[in-house]
A tleap script that builds the chain and sets N, CA, C and O, in Angstrom:
source leaprc.protein.ff14SB
mol = sequence {
  NMET ILE THR PRO ASN ALA SER ALA GLU VAL
  LYS LYS PHE MET GLU GLN GLU GLY VAL ASP
  PRO ALA LYS GLY GLY LEU ARG VAL SER VAL
  GLN PRO GLY GLY CYS SER GLY PHE LYS TYR
  GLY LEU LEU ILE GLU ASP GLU ALA ALA ASP
  ASP ASP LEU VAL VAL ASP GLN ALA GLY TRP
  ARG VAL PHE VAL ASP PRO PHE SER ALA GLN
  TYR LEU ASN GLY VAL THR ILE ASP TYR VAL
  THR SER MET MET GLY SER GLY PHE THR PHE
  LYS ASN PRO ASN ALA THR GLY GLY CYS GLY
  CYS GLY THR SER PHE SER CALA
}
set mol.1.N position { 4.664 7.060 2.671 }
set mol.1.CA position { 3.768 8.186 2.693 }
set mol.1.C position { 2.559 7.887 1.809 }
set mol.1.O position { 2.698 7.337 0.717 }
set mol.2.N position { 1.409 8.245 2.280 }
set mol.2.CA position { 0.169 8.077 1.532 }
set mol.2.C position { -0.311 9.473 1.131 }
set mol.2.O position { -0.485 10.336 1.991 }
set mol.3.N position { -0.524 9.698 -0.151 }
set mol.3.CA position { -0.984 11.011 -0.612 }
set mol.3.C position { -2.445 11.214 -0.206 }
set mol.3.O position { -3.144 10.246 0.092 }
set mol.4.N position { -2.911 12.472 -0.193 }
set mol.4.CA position { -4.326 12.731 0.124 }
set mol.4.C position { -5.298 12.005 -0.807 }
set mol.4.O position { -6.341 11.534 -0.354 }
set mol.5.N position { -4.977 11.907 -2.099 }
set mol.5.CA position { -5.849 11.186 -3.039 }
set mol.5.C position { -5.963 9.718 -2.657 }
set mol.5.O position { -7.058 9.156 -2.640 }
set mol.6.N position { -4.819 9.094 -2.349 }
set mol.6.CA position { -4.826 7.682 -1.967 }
set mol.6.C position { -5.552 7.490 -0.638 }
set mol.6.O position { -6.290 6.520 -0.467 }
set mol.7.N position { -5.346 8.398 0.288 }
set mol.7.CA position { -6.005 8.309 1.593 }
set mol.7.C position { -7.527 8.343 1.445 }
set mol.7.O position { -8.237 7.578 2.097 }
set mol.8.N position { -8.015 9.225 0.593 }
set mol.8.CA position { -9.464 9.325 0.372 }
set mol.8.C position { -10.018 8.023 -0.199 }
set mol.8.O position { -11.102 7.587 0.190 }
set mol.9.N position { -9.282 7.400 -1.117 }
set mol.9.CA position { -9.730 6.137 -1.704 }
set mol.9.C position { -9.709 5.012 -0.677 }
set mol.9.O position { -10.626 4.191 -0.644 }
set mol.10.N position { -8.675 4.962 0.160 }
set mol.10.CA position { -8.605 3.933 1.198 }
set mol.10.C position { -9.793 4.068 2.141 }
set mol.10.O position { -10.414 3.070 2.508 }
set mol.11.N position { -10.113 5.300 2.536 }
set mol.11.CA position { -11.264 5.519 3.430 }
set mol.11.C position { -12.556 5.016 2.791 }
set mol.11.O position { -13.394 4.421 3.469 }
set mol.12.N position { -12.721 5.255 1.483 }
set mol.12.CA position { -13.920 4.770 0.781 }
set mol.12.C position { -13.991 3.249 0.837 }
set mol.12.O position { -15.049 2.687 1.121 }
set mol.13.N position { -12.863 2.576 0.564 }
set mol.13.CA position { -12.844 1.114 0.595 }
set mol.13.C position { -13.145 0.590 1.997 }
set mol.13.O position { -13.861 -0.399 2.152 }
set mol.14.N position { -12.600 1.251 3.011 }
set mol.14.CA position { -12.847 0.807 4.388 }
set mol.14.C position { -14.330 0.946 4.735 }
set mol.14.O position { -14.908 0.060 5.364 }
set mol.15.N position { -14.940 2.052 4.326 }
set mol.15.CA position { -16.373 2.246 4.578 }
set mol.15.C position { -17.197 1.183 3.858 }
set mol.15.O position { -18.122 0.615 4.437 }
set mol.16.N position { -16.864 0.914 2.598 }
set mol.16.CA position { -17.601 -0.089 1.819 }
set mol.16.C position { -17.520 -1.469 2.448 }
set mol.16.O position { -18.475 -2.243 2.378 }
set mol.17.N position { -16.386 -1.781 3.063 }
set mol.17.CA position { -16.203 -3.100 3.675 }
set mol.17.C position { -16.603 -3.128 5.149 }
set mol.17.O position { -16.498 -4.169 5.797 }
set mol.18.N position { -17.060 -1.996 5.683 }
set mol.18.CA position { -17.497 -1.945 7.070 }
set mol.18.C position { -16.378 -2.130 8.076 }
set mol.18.O position { -16.598 -2.693 9.148 }
set mol.19.N position { -15.174 -1.663 7.745 }
set mol.19.CA position { -14.017 -1.807 8.626 }
set mol.19.C position { -13.901 -0.594 9.534 }
set mol.19.O position { -13.908 0.543 9.062 }
set mol.20.N position { -13.795 -0.834 10.831 }
set mol.20.CA position { -13.655 0.225 11.824 }
set mol.20.C position { -12.242 0.811 11.740 }
set mol.20.O position { -11.275 0.091 11.989 }
set mol.21.N position { -12.093 2.105 11.395 }
set mol.21.CA position { -10.759 2.685 11.266 }
set mol.21.C position { -9.972 2.733 12.579 }
set mol.21.O position { -8.757 2.926 12.555 }
set mol.22.N position { -10.638 2.562 13.713 }
set mol.22.CA position { -9.934 2.547 14.997 }
set mol.22.C position { -9.163 1.241 15.194 }
set mol.22.O position { -8.180 1.209 15.934 }
set mol.23.N position { -9.604 0.160 14.532 }
set mol.23.CA position { -8.943 -1.138 14.661 }
set mol.23.C position { -8.355 -1.626 13.347 }
set mol.23.O position { -7.259 -2.186 13.319 }
set mol.24.N position { -9.077 -1.415 12.270 }
set mol.24.CA position { -8.672 -1.925 10.966 }
set mol.24.C position { -7.809 -0.944 10.213 }
set mol.24.O position { -7.491 0.139 10.703 }
set mol.25.N position { -7.434 -1.343 9.004 }
set mol.25.CA position { -6.613 -0.465 8.194 }
set mol.25.C position { -6.224 -1.090 6.877 }
set mol.25.O position { -6.794 -2.094 6.449 }
set mol.26.N position { -5.246 -0.480 6.246 }
set mol.26.CA position { -4.739 -0.924 4.954 }
set mol.26.C position { -3.436 -1.679 5.144 }
set mol.26.O position { -2.475 -1.142 5.694 }
set mol.27.N position { -3.403 -2.933 4.687 }
set mol.27.CA position { -2.157 -3.688 4.702 }
set mol.27.C position { -1.428 -3.394 3.401 }
set mol.27.O position { -1.966 -3.583 2.310 }
set mol.28.N position { -0.178 -2.922 3.540 }
set mol.28.CA position { 0.702 -2.698 2.396 }
set mol.28.C position { 1.796 -3.746 2.507 }
set mol.28.O position { 2.485 -3.837 3.523 }
set mol.29.N position { 1.949 -4.535 1.452 }
set mol.29.CA position { 2.925 -5.620 1.523 }
set mol.29.C position { 3.756 -5.702 0.250 }
set mol.29.O position { 3.399 -5.160 -0.796 }
set mol.30.N position { 4.866 -6.395 0.380 }
set mol.30.CA position { 5.739 -6.726 -0.739 }
set mol.30.C position { 5.832 -8.238 -0.762 }
set mol.30.O position { 6.113 -8.873 0.255 }
set mol.31.N position { 5.592 -8.812 -1.940 }
set mol.31.CA position { 5.617 -10.264 -2.074 }
set mol.31.C position { 6.514 -10.644 -3.241 }
set mol.31.O position { 6.597 -9.907 -4.223 }
set mol.32.N position { 7.188 -11.792 -3.143 }
set mol.32.CA position { 7.956 -12.269 -4.293 }
set mol.32.C position { 7.008 -12.503 -5.465 }
set mol.32.O position { 5.907 -13.025 -5.286 }
set mol.33.N position { 7.437 -12.120 -6.652 }
set mol.33.CA position { 6.620 -12.326 -7.848 }
set mol.33.C position { 6.599 -11.090 -8.714 }
set mol.33.O position { 7.434 -10.198 -8.563 }
set mol.34.N position { 5.660 -11.039 -9.607 }
set mol.34.CA position { 5.583 -9.923 -10.539 }
set mol.34.C position { 6.632 -10.063 -11.617 }
set mol.34.O position { 7.453 -10.979 -11.568 }
set mol.35.N position { 6.619 -9.181 -12.578 }
set mol.35.CA position { 7.543 -9.310 -13.718 }
set mol.35.C position { 8.942 -8.795 -13.411 }
set mol.35.O position { 9.846 -8.980 -14.226 }
set mol.36.N position { 9.156 -8.144 -12.245 }
set mol.36.CA position { 10.497 -7.633 -11.921 }
set mol.36.C position { 11.094 -8.244 -10.660 }
set mol.36.O position { 12.185 -7.847 -10.252 }
set mol.37.N position { 10.415 -9.192 -10.035 }
set mol.37.CA position { 10.971 -9.853 -8.853 }
set mol.37.C position { 10.128 -9.707 -7.601 }
set mol.37.O position { 10.005 -10.651 -6.821 }
set mol.38.N position { 9.544 -8.524 -7.400 }
set mol.38.CA position { 8.662 -8.277 -6.258 }
set mol.38.C position { 7.418 -7.568 -6.751 }
set mol.38.O position { 7.448 -6.880 -7.771 }
set mol.39.N position { 6.318 -7.736 -6.021 }
set mol.39.CA position { 5.097 -7.004 -6.346 }
set mol.39.C position { 4.490 -6.451 -5.065 }
set mol.39.O position { 4.659 -7.012 -3.983 }
set mol.40.N position { 3.787 -5.350 -5.212 }
set mol.40.CA position { 3.115 -4.709 -4.080 }
set mol.40.C position { 1.744 -5.332 -3.885 }
set mol.40.O position { 1.109 -5.792 -4.834 }
set mol.41.N position { 1.302 -5.338 -2.635 }
set mol.41.CA position { -0.034 -5.802 -2.323 }
set mol.41.C position { -0.740 -4.799 -1.434 }
set mol.41.O position { -0.128 -4.215 -0.539 }
set mol.42.N position { -2.018 -4.598 -1.676 }
set mol.42.CA position { -2.859 -3.727 -0.851 }
set mol.42.C position { -4.102 -4.512 -0.465 }
set mol.42.O position { -4.719 -5.161 -1.310 }
set mol.43.N position { -4.472 -4.455 0.815 }
set mol.43.CA position { -5.613 -5.209 1.292 }
set mol.43.C position { -6.188 -4.510 2.520 }
set mol.43.O position { -5.444 -4.122 3.421 }
set mol.44.N position { -7.495 -4.351 2.556 }
set mol.44.CA position { -8.163 -3.807 3.745 }
set mol.44.C position { -8.316 -4.946 4.752 }
set mol.44.O position { -8.812 -6.019 4.409 }
set mol.45.N position { -7.890 -4.712 5.995 }
set mol.45.CA position { -7.979 -5.739 7.031 }
set mol.45.C position { -8.666 -5.197 8.272 }
set mol.45.O position { -8.632 -3.997 8.546 }
set mol.46.N position { -9.297 -6.110 9.025 }
set mol.46.CA position { -10.042 -5.738 10.229 }
set mol.46.C position { -9.153 -5.348 11.395 }
set mol.46.O position { -9.548 -4.544 12.239 }
set mol.47.N position { -7.939 -5.919 11.447 }
set mol.47.CA position { -7.017 -5.582 12.536 }
set mol.47.C position { -5.592 -5.964 12.153 }
set mol.47.O position { -5.364 -6.728 11.215 }
set mol.48.N position { -4.642 -5.416 12.901 }
set mol.48.CA position { -3.223 -5.687 12.652 }
set mol.48.C position { -2.833 -7.051 13.207 }
set mol.48.O position { -3.455 -7.561 14.139 }
set mol.49.N position { -1.791 -7.630 12.617 }
set mol.49.CA position { -1.197 -8.848 13.163 }
set mol.49.C position { -0.259 -8.443 14.299 }
set mol.49.O position { 0.122 -7.278 14.409 }
set mol.50.N position { 0.109 -9.406 15.141 }
set mol.50.CA position { 0.935 -9.124 16.318 }
set mol.50.C position { 2.289 -8.503 15.977 }
set mol.50.O position { 2.787 -7.661 16.724 }
set mol.51.N position { 2.886 -8.907 14.860 }
set mol.51.CA position { 4.229 -8.420 14.541 }
set mol.51.C position { 4.238 -7.266 13.518 }
set mol.51.O position { 5.302 -6.880 13.034 }
set mol.52.N position { 3.076 -6.727 13.195 }
set mol.52.CA position { 3.003 -5.626 12.225 }
set mol.52.C position { 3.568 -4.324 12.758 }
set mol.52.O position { 3.479 -4.031 13.951 }
set mol.53.N position { 4.146 -3.554 11.862 }
set mol.53.CA position { 4.451 -2.154 12.110 }
set mol.53.C position { 3.152 -1.419 11.789 }
set mol.53.O position { 2.603 -1.588 10.700 }
set mol.54.N position { 2.660 -0.618 12.707 }
set mol.54.CA position { 1.402 0.102 12.505 }
set mol.54.C position { 1.707 1.589 12.405 }
set mol.54.O position { 2.313 2.176 13.302 }
set mol.55.N position { 1.275 2.187 11.297 }
set mol.55.CA position { 1.511 3.613 11.053 }
set mol.55.C position { 0.166 4.312 11.015 }
set mol.55.O position { -0.692 3.981 10.197 }
set mol.56.N position { -0.018 5.286 11.908 }
set mol.56.CA position { -1.271 6.046 11.940 }
set mol.56.C position { -1.289 7.082 10.836 }
set mol.56.O position { -0.339 7.844 10.657 }
set mol.57.N position { -2.391 7.097 10.100 }
set mol.57.CA position { -2.651 8.107 9.084 }
set mol.57.C position { -3.713 9.045 9.658 }
set mol.57.O position { -4.039 8.959 10.841 }
set mol.58.N position { -4.234 9.908 8.857 }
set mol.58.CA position { -5.285 10.834 9.295 }
set mol.58.C position { -6.611 10.084 9.402 }
set mol.58.O position { -7.384 10.047 8.444 }
set mol.59.N position { -6.871 9.494 10.552 }
set mol.59.CA position { -8.136 8.815 10.789 }
set mol.59.C position { -8.177 7.341 10.433 }
set mol.59.O position { -9.241 6.726 10.509 }
set mol.60.N position { -7.054 6.756 10.048 }
set mol.60.CA position { -6.993 5.323 9.761 }
set mol.60.C position { -5.551 4.856 9.904 }
set mol.60.O position { -4.665 5.660 10.195 }
set mol.61.N position { -5.304 3.547 9.698 }
set mol.61.CA position { -3.962 3.001 9.966 }
set mol.61.C position { -3.446 2.163 8.797 }
set mol.61.O position { -4.217 1.621 8.005 }
set mol.62.N position { -2.126 2.076 8.717 }
set mol.62.CA position { -1.444 1.242 7.734 }
set mol.62.C position { -0.735 0.128 8.488 }
set mol.62.O position { -0.090 0.375 9.507 }
set mol.63.N position { -0.855 -1.115 7.983 }
set mol.63.CA position { -0.188 -2.266 8.577 }
set mol.63.C position { 0.894 -2.761 7.612 }
set mol.63.O position { 0.645 -2.930 6.418 }
set mol.64.N position { 2.096 -2.990 8.145 }
set mol.64.CA position { 3.202 -3.499 7.335 }
set mol.64.C position { 3.884 -4.628 8.098 }
set mol.64.O position { 4.271 -4.460 9.255 }
set mol.65.N position { 4.026 -5.776 7.445 }
set mol.65.CA position { 4.714 -6.907 8.082 }
set mol.65.C position { 6.223 -6.666 8.056 }
set mol.65.O position { 6.700 -5.862 7.254 }
set mol.66.N position { 6.990 -7.350 8.925 }
set mol.66.CA position { 8.434 -7.121 9.011 }
set mol.66.C position { 9.189 -7.354 7.698 }
set mol.66.O position { 10.114 -6.601 7.392 }
set mol.67.N position { 8.822 -8.375 6.914 }
set mol.67.CA position { 9.505 -8.623 5.638 }
set mol.67.C position { 9.309 -7.446 4.682 }
set mol.67.O position { 10.262 -6.976 4.061 }
set mol.68.N position { 8.076 -6.981 4.573 }
set mol.68.CA position { 7.760 -5.900 3.635 }
set mol.68.C position { 8.370 -4.569 4.047 }
set mol.68.O position { 8.729 -3.758 3.194 }
set mol.69.N position { 8.489 -4.343 5.347 }
set mol.69.CA position { 8.980 -3.054 5.852 }
set mol.69.C position { 10.339 -2.685 5.276 }
set mol.69.O position { 10.599 -1.510 5.017 }
set mol.70.N position { 11.208 -3.667 5.073 }
set mol.70.CA position { 12.551 -3.384 4.560 }
set mol.70.C position { 12.526 -2.840 3.133 }
set mol.70.O position { 13.475 -2.178 2.712 }
set mol.71.N position { 11.463 -3.106 2.388 }
set mol.71.CA position { 11.359 -2.638 1.009 }
set mol.71.C position { 10.481 -1.389 0.857 }
set mol.71.O position { 10.446 -0.786 -0.215 }
set mol.72.N position { 9.782 -1.005 1.912 }
set mol.72.CA position { 8.804 0.074 1.804 }
set mol.72.C position { 9.250 1.397 2.415 }
set mol.72.O position { 8.490 2.365 2.390 }
set mol.73.N position { 10.461 1.467 2.964 }
set mol.73.CA position { 10.939 2.703 3.565 }
set mol.73.C position { 11.040 3.793 2.494 }
set mol.73.O position { 11.768 3.634 1.515 }
set mol.74.N position { 10.320 4.886 2.678 }
set mol.74.CA position { 10.366 6.001 1.738 }
set mol.74.C position { 9.404 5.897 0.574 }
set mol.74.O position { 9.393 6.780 -0.283 }
set mol.75.N position { 8.588 4.836 0.509 }
set mol.75.CA position { 7.652 4.659 -0.598 }
set mol.75.C position { 6.505 5.661 -0.490 }
set mol.75.O position { 6.007 5.933 0.603 }
set mol.76.N position { 6.094 6.204 -1.632 }
set mol.76.CA position { 4.921 7.069 -1.705 }
set mol.76.C position { 3.835 6.319 -2.467 }
set mol.76.O position { 4.055 5.847 -3.582 }
set mol.77.N position { 2.664 6.218 -1.851 }
set mol.77.CA position { 1.521 5.570 -2.488 }
set mol.77.C position { 0.534 6.658 -2.880 }
set mol.77.O position { 0.130 7.472 -2.051 }
set mol.78.N position { 0.151 6.663 -4.150 }
set mol.78.CA position { -0.770 7.667 -4.678 }
set mol.78.C position { -1.926 6.946 -5.358 }
set mol.78.O position { -1.860 5.744 -5.614 }
set mol.79.N position { -2.982 7.695 -5.648 }
set mol.79.CA position { -4.107 7.170 -6.419 }
set mol.79.C position { -4.308 8.123 -7.574 }
set mol.79.O position { -4.546 9.314 -7.369 }
set mol.80.N position { -4.216 7.609 -8.788 }
set mol.80.CA position { -4.315 8.465 -9.969 }
set mol.80.C position { -5.462 8.017 -10.861 }
set mol.80.O position { -5.817 6.839 -10.910 }
set mol.81.N position { -6.028 8.984 -11.559 }
set mol.81.CA position { -7.083 8.727 -12.529 }
set mol.81.C position { -6.642 9.323 -13.850 }
set mol.81.O position { -6.245 10.485 -13.925 }
set mol.82.N position { -6.719 8.504 -14.896 }
set mol.82.CA position { -6.344 8.974 -16.231 }
set mol.82.C position { -7.279 8.338 -17.250 }
set mol.82.O position { -8.171 7.568 -16.895 }
set mol.83.N position { -7.066 8.664 -18.505 }
set mol.83.CA position { -7.878 8.068 -19.568 }
set mol.83.C position { -7.658 6.560 -19.654 }
set mol.83.O position { -8.511 5.834 -20.165 }
set mol.84.N position { -6.528 6.097 -19.161 }
set mol.84.CA position { -6.211 4.669 -19.192 }
set mol.84.C position { -6.816 3.915 -18.011 }
set mol.84.O position { -6.723 2.689 -17.942 }
set mol.85.N position { -7.432 4.641 -17.086 }
set mol.85.CA position { -8.028 4.003 -15.921 }
set mol.85.C position { -7.552 4.661 -14.645 }
set mol.85.O position { -6.857 5.677 -14.678 }
set mol.86.N position { -7.922 4.086 -13.536 }
set mol.86.CA position { -7.511 4.644 -12.251 }
set mol.86.C position { -6.973 3.524 -11.378 }
set mol.86.O position { -7.294 2.351 -11.569 }
set mol.87.N position { -6.139 3.919 -10.405 }
set mol.87.CA position { -5.592 2.921 -9.500 }
set mol.87.C position { -4.479 3.486 -8.638 }
set mol.87.O position { -4.064 4.634 -8.798 }
set mol.88.N position { -4.008 2.662 -7.729 }
set mol.88.CA position { -2.931 3.043 -6.831 }
set mol.88.C position { -1.592 2.922 -7.553 }
set mol.88.O position { -1.378 1.995 -8.334 }
set mol.89.N position { -0.696 3.869 -7.284 }
set mol.89.CA position { 0.649 3.835 -7.847 }
set mol.89.C position { 1.655 3.889 -6.709 }
set mol.89.O position { 1.342 4.366 -5.618 }
set mol.90.N position { 2.869 3.399 -6.965 }
set mol.90.CA position { 3.929 3.329 -5.967 }
set mol.90.C position { 5.176 4.007 -6.507 }
set mol.90.O position { 5.613 3.719 -7.621 }
set mol.91.N position { 5.750 4.909 -5.715 }
set mol.91.CA position { 7.048 5.503 -6.040 }
set mol.91.C position { 8.005 5.041 -4.963 }
set mol.91.O position { 7.897 5.441 -3.804 }
set mol.92.N position { 8.957 4.181 -5.363 }
set mol.92.CA position { 9.844 3.541 -4.404 }
set mol.92.C position { 11.298 3.934 -4.667 }
set mol.92.O position { 11.879 3.515 -5.668 }
set mol.93.N position { 11.898 4.745 -3.766 }
set mol.93.CA position { 13.295 5.138 -3.960 }
set mol.93.C position { 14.276 3.978 -3.782 }
set mol.93.O position { 15.442 4.100 -4.155 }
set mol.94.N position { 13.820 2.851 -3.216 }
set mol.94.CA position { 14.679 1.687 -2.994 }
set mol.94.C position { 14.744 0.764 -4.199 }
set mol.94.O position { 15.617 -0.101 -4.270 }
set mol.95.N position { 13.832 0.937 -5.146 }
set mol.95.CA position { 13.767 0.047 -6.297 }
set mol.95.C position { 14.944 0.298 -7.231 }
set mol.95.O position { 15.313 1.441 -7.501 }
set mol.96.N position { 15.527 -0.803 -7.721 }
set mol.96.CA position { 16.629 -0.686 -8.682 }
set mol.96.C position { 16.124 -0.870 -10.104 }
set mol.96.O position { 16.865 -0.651 -11.062 }
set mol.97.N position { 14.881 -1.268 -10.243 }
set mol.97.CA position { 14.290 -1.451 -11.559 }
set mol.97.C position { 12.802 -1.661 -11.422 }
set mol.97.O position { 12.286 -1.825 -10.316 }
set mol.98.N position { 12.122 -1.657 -12.533 }
set mol.98.CA position { 10.678 -1.849 -12.526 }
set mol.98.C position { 10.220 -2.256 -13.909 }
set mol.98.O position { 11.024 -2.627 -14.764 }
set mol.99.N position { 8.917 -2.183 -14.117 }
set mol.99.CA position { 8.381 -2.520 -15.426 }
set mol.99.C position { 7.175 -1.643 -15.694 }
set mol.99.O position { 6.819 -0.806 -14.863 }
set mol.100.N position { 6.559 -1.819 -16.815 }
set mol.100.CA position { 5.449 -0.979 -17.234 }
set mol.100.C position { 4.183 -1.107 -16.421 }
set mol.100.O position { 3.344 -0.207 -16.458 }
set mol.101.N position { 4.013 -2.209 -15.676 }
set mol.101.CA position { 2.754 -2.396 -14.939 }
set mol.101.C position { 2.638 -1.467 -13.742 }
set mol.101.O position { 1.526 -1.185 -13.295 }
set mol.102.N position { 3.766 -0.981 -13.208 }
set mol.102.CA position { 3.740 -0.059 -12.076 }
set mol.102.C position { 3.538 -0.697 -10.721 }
set mol.102.O position { 3.571 -0.003 -9.704 }
set mol.103.N position { 3.329 -2.016 -10.680 }
set mol.103.CA position { 3.141 -2.688 -9.388 }
set mol.103.C position { 4.207 -3.729 -9.139 }
set mol.103.O position { 4.091 -4.508 -8.193 }
set mol.104.N position { 5.239 -3.767 -9.955 }
set mol.104.CA position { 6.313 -4.735 -9.807 }
set mol.104.C position { 7.645 -3.979 -9.805 }
set mol.104.O position { 7.802 -2.973 -10.497 }
set mol.105.N position { 8.606 -4.485 -9.011 }
set mol.105.CA position { 9.901 -3.801 -8.931 }
set mol.105.C position { 10.991 -4.782 -8.567 }
set mol.105.O position { 10.718 -5.904 -8.139 }
set mol.106.N position { 12.230 -4.351 -8.740 }
set mol.106.CA position { 13.387 -5.127 -8.280 }
set mol.106.C position { 14.157 -4.284 -7.293 }
set mol.106.O position { 14.140 -3.055 -7.361 }
set mol.107.N position { 14.839 -4.953 -6.367 }
set mol.107.CA position { 15.582 -4.237 -5.334 }
set mol.107.C position { 16.909 -4.930 -5.087 }
set mol.107.O position { 17.692 -4.484 -4.249 }
savepdb mol mol.pdb
quit
C-alpha cells in the first residue's frame, strides 16, 4: 500500500523525470544487503519489465519483480517529513527484524 503522502511524492518525481504515468512507474524492490540482510529499493522507470507484477495506483503504477514480491506483501510505503529530514519509510509485517536506518530488514 502506498500512502497519499508517498503517492504525491512519487508523482512529483515522475513529473521531474518526464515519465509518462500511463507507461512508467515506481519500481519497488528488495535486494540482498543492508545492515539487516535485505534493503528496499525505489526507482522511477519508463516502463515495466516483462515479468513484473504491475499494481495500478491513483494515476500511476508500481512495478515489482518476482523475487521482491515475496517480501513486499502487506508493506506500507509512506513519506514522512521531520526535523531529522524527509524520506520514504517502509512498514513491513513480514520483517522479523530491522535496524535504525529504516530501509533494511530481515525476514
